[in-house]
C-alpha positions in Angstrom: 23.2 8.7 -31.0 19.6 8.6 -32.3 17.0 8.2 -29.5 14.8 5.1 -29.3 11.1 6.0 -29.2 8.6 3.9 -27.3 4.8 4.2 -27.1 2.8 2.1 -24.6 -0.8 1.5 -25.5 -3.9 0.3 -23.6 -7.6 1.0 -24.0 -8.2 4.3 -22.2 -4.7 5.4 -21.3 -5.4 5.9 -17.6 -4.3 2.6 -16.0 -2.0 0.2 -17.7 -0.1 2.2 -20.4 0.6 5.2 -18.2 1.9 2.8 -15.5 4.1 1.1 -18.1 5.4 4.4 -19.3 6.2 5.5 -15.8 7.9 2.2 -14.9 10.0 2.4 -18.1 11.0 6.0 -17.4 12.0 5.0 -13.9 14.1 2.2 -15.2 15.9 4.3 -17.8 16.5 7.0 -15.2 18.0 4.5 -12.8 20.3 3.2 -15.6 21.3 6.8 -16.7 19.6 6.3 -20.1 17.2 9.3 -20.1 18.9 10.9 -23.1 18.6 7.6 -25.1 14.8 7.5 -25.2 11.5 9.3 -25.9 8.7 7.6 -24.1 4.9 8.2 -24.2 1.6 6.3 -23.7 -1.8 6.4 -25.5 -5.1 4.6 -25.6 -7.0 3.1 -28.5 -10.2 4.7 -27.1 -11.0 8.4 -26.7 -13.0 8.5 -23.4 -10.3 9.9 -21.1 -8.4 12.3 -23.4 -6.6 15.0 -21.3 -7.3 13.3 -17.9 -4.6 12.2 -15.5 -4.1 8.5 -14.9 -6.6 6.8 -12.6 -6.1 7.9 -9.0 -5.9 4.3 -7.8 -3.0 3.6 -10.2 -1.2 6.8 -9.3 -1.4 5.9 -5.6 -0.3 2.3 -6.0 2.6 3.4 -8.2 3.6 6.2 -5.9 3.9 3.7 -3.0 6.6 2.0 -5.1 8.4 5.2 -5.7 7.2 5.6 -9.3 5.3 8.8 -10.3 2.8 8.8 -13.2 2.7 12.3 -14.7 1.2 11.6 -18.2 -2.2 12.7 -19.4 -4.4 10.5 -21.5 -4.4 10.8 -25.3 -5.5 8.6 -28.2 -3.1 6.9 -30.5 -3.1 8.5 -34.0 -1.6 7.9 -37.4 1.5 10.0 -36.7 2.5 7.6 -33.9 3.4 5.0 -36.5 6.1 7.2 -37.9 7.2 8.8 -34.7 7.8 5.6 -32.6 10.2 2.8 -33.1 8.1 0.6 -30.8 4.4 0.6 -30.1 3.8 -1.8 -27.2 0.2 -3.1 -26.5 -0.9 -4.2 -23.1 -3.3 -6.9 -24.4 -4.5 -8.8 -27.4 -7.5 -6.6 -28.1 -5.5 -3.4 -28.2 -2.8 -5.1 -30.2 -5.4 -6.1 -32.8 -6.8 -2.5 -32.8 -3.3 -1.1 -33.4 -2.7 -3.6 -36.3 -6.1 -2.8 -37.7 -5.5 0.9 -37.6 -2.2 0.5 -39.3 -3.5 -1.7 -42.1 -6.7 0.4 -42.7 -4.7 3.5 -43.2 -1.7 1.9 -44.9 0.6 3.4 -42.4 4.4 3.4 -42.2 6.2 0.2 -41.3 8.6 2.2 -39.2 7.0 1.2 -35.9 7.5 -2.3 -34.6 4.3 -3.3 -32.9 4.8 -5.6 -29.9 2.8 -7.2 -27.0 4.3 -6.3 -23.6 3.8 -9.7 -22.2 6.1 -11.3 -24.8 8.9 -9.8 -22.6 7.7 -11.4 -19.3 10.0 -13.6 -17.3 8.3 -14.1 -13.9 4.6 -13.8 -14.5 2.6 -16.2 -16.7 -0.2 -13.8 -17.8 -0.3 -13.4 -21.5 -2.1 -10.1 -21.2 -1.9 -7.3 -18.7 -5.3 -7.3 -17.0 -7.3 -4.1 -16.9 -7.8 -3.1 -13.3 -10.3 -0.3 -13.9 -13.4 -2.1 -12.7 -11.8 -4.1 -9.9 -10.5 -3.3 -6.4 -7.3 -1.7 -5.3 -5.4 -5.0 -5.3 -5.8 -5.2 -9.1 -3.6 -2.1 -9.5 -0.8 -3.6 -7.4 -1.1 -6.8 -9.5 -0.8 -4.8 -12.7 2.2 -3.0 -11.4 3.9 -6.3 -10.5 3.2 -7.7 -14.0 4.5 -4.5 -15.7 7.6 -4.2 -13.6 8.6 -7.7 -14.9 7.6 -7.3 -18.5 8.7 -3.6 -19.0 12.1 -4.5 -17.5 12.4 -7.4 -20.0 11.4 -5.2 -22.8 14.1 -2.7 -22.0 16.7 -5.4 -21.7 15.6 -6.6 -25.2 15.9 -3.2 -27.0 18.9 -1.7 -25.2 
């Protein structure tokens, strides 16, 4: 069976998208679906390339039993051919992904989605960026992502 490929995208790839990636990996691991997916995350910006996820996000996630291991990278044109799904955390990054795709006339292989289209419990239409806020913002983002990432998985598998 061919693997599904999923790329989660936020601005800097140190808070929301690595958390979404880790939550998705945790979910597929618990369901025994590891061999069915390739999962990654990226940012539309380049500020944090090569860095680990924000320490506050890693601590908040670890408290829930979910480890974040990824390192930040920037989305690139190859991602549009490599991934079945490119999943944006908010409208601004969604628009940046669409703009990148159209400016470069990239492949239609990737289906570009907004993660909050898969929410069932939370009403936020975007995943807020917790970077400049307090620690409680990271827990809030994890709550939101646990809901929407689970809904996304249920939709594609």
